[in-house]
N, C-alpha and C positions, 0 to 999 in steps of 0.2 A: 504494500500500500504506500502511495506517495505521501509526502508531507502535506500536500494539498488535500488529499483524501482524508488523512488523519484530522486535519483541521476542520473540514466540513462535517465529519462525523461527530466530533466532540464539542464544537463551539456553541451549539444551541444549548446543550446541557450546562456548559460552563457559564454562559451569559445568564441563563435563567436563575441558576443558583446564586451567582455573584450579585445580580441586581437585587434579588430578594434579601440576601444577607446585608447588603448596604443599607436597605431600608430598615431592617431589623436592628442593625447596630446603632443607627441614629436614634431609633425609638428607645433602645436600651439606655443610651447615654442620657436622653431626656428624662427617663424614669429613674435615673441614678443606679441602674444595674450595670455598673462599670465592668465587672468581671465577664458578664455575658457579652457585652459589647466588644471587649478585647478578644474574646474567643472567636467571635464572628470575624473580626478584622484579621486575625491570624489565618483563618480559612480563606478570606478574600485575597490575602497575599499569596496563598498557595495557588488559587485559581488564576490570579494575574500572571504568576510565573509560568504556569502551564500554558496559558493563552499566548504569552510571548513566544514560548518555544514552538508553538504550532503555526505561527504566522508564516504563510508561504512566501518564499522569495520570488519576487517578480522582476523581470528585466525591464528597467525604466529608461535606460540611456546607455550610450557609449561615449566615452570622452573623445571630443573632436581632436584633442591634442595628442593623446597617447594611444587611443584606440581601446583603452581598458573598458570592460563591461561593468555597468553599474546595476546591481540587483538589490532590491529593497524589500525587506519583510513588510508586507502590506495585508491588511484585512480585505479580502476580496469577496467574502460571502455576503456582505451587506453593511449598511451604515449603523446597525445596532450593536456592533462589536466595540469593545472599549478602545480599540485603536483610534476610533473617530471621535472620542470624547474631547471636545475642543480645549477645555481648561486643564485636563489631566489625562492626556492620551497614554494608554498602555502600549508601549512599543518596544521592539528590539532593534538596536542600531545595526546597520549593515556590517557585515563581517570585514569588508575590505573596500574602502572608498579610495579612488585615485587622489593623489595630492592636489590635483587641479580642481577638484569638486568644490563648488562655492555654496550652492543653495538649490532648493527644490520647492517649487510652488505647484499648484494644480487647479483644475477646473472640473466640473462634473455636470452632466445633463441627467436630471432625475427622470425616472419612469415609475409608474405605479406598479405595485404598491410601494409607497414611501415609508420607510421605517421611522418610528417616533420613540427613540430611547429616552430614558429619564435624565437626559443631560443634553446640552447644546452640541450640535454638529454643524460645522461650517466647511462644506466641501468645495467652495469656490463658485465662480460664475458658471453660466450654462455653456460657455464656449471658452477655449483656451486663449491665453494672452501672454505678452511678455512685459517685463518691467524695464522700461527704457533706461532708467538711471543706472541699472546694473549692466545691461547689455551694451551700453555705450562705453563701458570701461575698456581701456586698452587691452587687447588680447582676450577679451571675454567672448565666449560663444555659448549658445544655448541649444538644447536638444528637446524636441517635442515628440512625445509618444502617447499611445493610447493604452488604457488598462480598464478592464471591466470590474465593477464592484457590484456584485449581485445583479440586479436588473438594470443598473445604472451604467453609464459610459463616462469614464474619467479620462482626463488628459494630464500628463505629467510634463512639467517644464523644468528641466535641469540646467544649471548654469555652471560653466567651467572657465578657469583662467586665473590670472592674478587678481587678488582682492582689490576692487576699486578703492582708492584712497579717499577716506572721508565720506564714503557712501554707505548708507544703511542698506542691508540686504532685505530679504523678504522672509516672512514666517514660513516654517516648514509646513508643507501641505497638510491642511486640516488641524493645525495647532495655532496657538497664539504667541509662539516664541520661535527663535532660531538660535542655534549654537554659535558662539563667537569663537573662531579658531580656524586655522588654515584648512583642516580636513573635516570640518563640520562636527568634530567631537572635541572642541577646545575646552578652555578652562571656565568659560562663563556663558551667560545667556544675554540676549537682547530681544527686542520685540519691535514690531512695526504695526501701525494701525491699518488694517486692510481697507483700501479705498479704490474704487474703479478709476478715479481721477489720476492714479499713479500707473495705470495699466494701458497698454496699447493692444487692442483687439484686431487691428489691421496687420496681418502677418506677412503680406506679400512682399513688401519692401525689405523687411528683415530677412526673409528667405532669399530674396534677390541679391542682397548685399553679402550673403554668406555668414552673417552673424548668427542666424538661426538655421539649424538643420533639423531633419525629421526622420523618424522611423515609421515605416508603413505599418498600419494595423495588422496584427497577427504575424508579423515577420519574426520568426524564431531566430534568425541570424542577427537581428538587430543591426542591419546594415544602415549606415548613415547616408542620407540622401540630401542633395543640395538643390536649391532653387525651387520656385513655386510650381514648375511644370509637373503635373500629376499629383501634386500634394492635396490629399483629401481634406486637410485641416483648414484650408483657405475658403472652403465652401460651406462651412458650418454656420448655422444661424441660431441665435438664441438671445436670451436677455443678458445684457452686459451689466449685470448687477450681482452682488454677492449673495449666495443662498445661505440662509440661516434656518436650521430646523430646531425648534425649541418649544416646549410646552404644547406639543401636539400640533404645531402650526409651522408651515413653510412660508418664510418671508424672503423677499428680495430687497436688499438695501444697497445704497451707493457707498456707504462706509459703515464699518462695524466696530463700535467702540464699547459695546455692552460687556457686562461681566460674564455672559454666557451661562448664567444660572438656568438650569433646566427645571 
């Protein structure tokens, strides 16, 4: 059985038990049943660790400078997994990022049924975009690829090259922070306020310039392609606003500054 098969078999049970325990632990604390709450949190930690281990590695990019493949452990079964919890994502870092890796943002087109977990999920706009302040940096190039998440279609935009001096990067896809460090696993954290005014959804000129490359959907070889000719991502249409799923509601906003409480 593959890692993906293992993940699909176990995740529903893990999430159901974990979400129930989170609610019960909070109730125990409010009722001053501290020992019961800590026991539940110990089990939640066990579930989170198993969940991290099961996350399937997905090919999201290839470094335009070195050719190194980038595979990221991603929750691909649906948006109700703890991987997508905006304020406290449960994730496993990639085993090996090339030293040229800078950042990874993303977009997602939702399809019904849309999951409504008990926390905020922010998967990005309906269509992919680039962040010009990053992509204009000397030697910086980006790679766009497609990944399925349950019934939804996601797009990953990965950036590679020298860190632009004095330029804020972009939050890691689906989270409210990004790592400060040359390889994405540095010593601290920073954050950016997501806002579509910072994004460019018109990809053709970036493709034409060579700053943006792309991987065809379903291409197992992850071959980097250049130029807008034949690129399916330039034909995508959708709302150029940030999707926020919270409190059972799907909203689209131009900027997301909320605390993400679900």
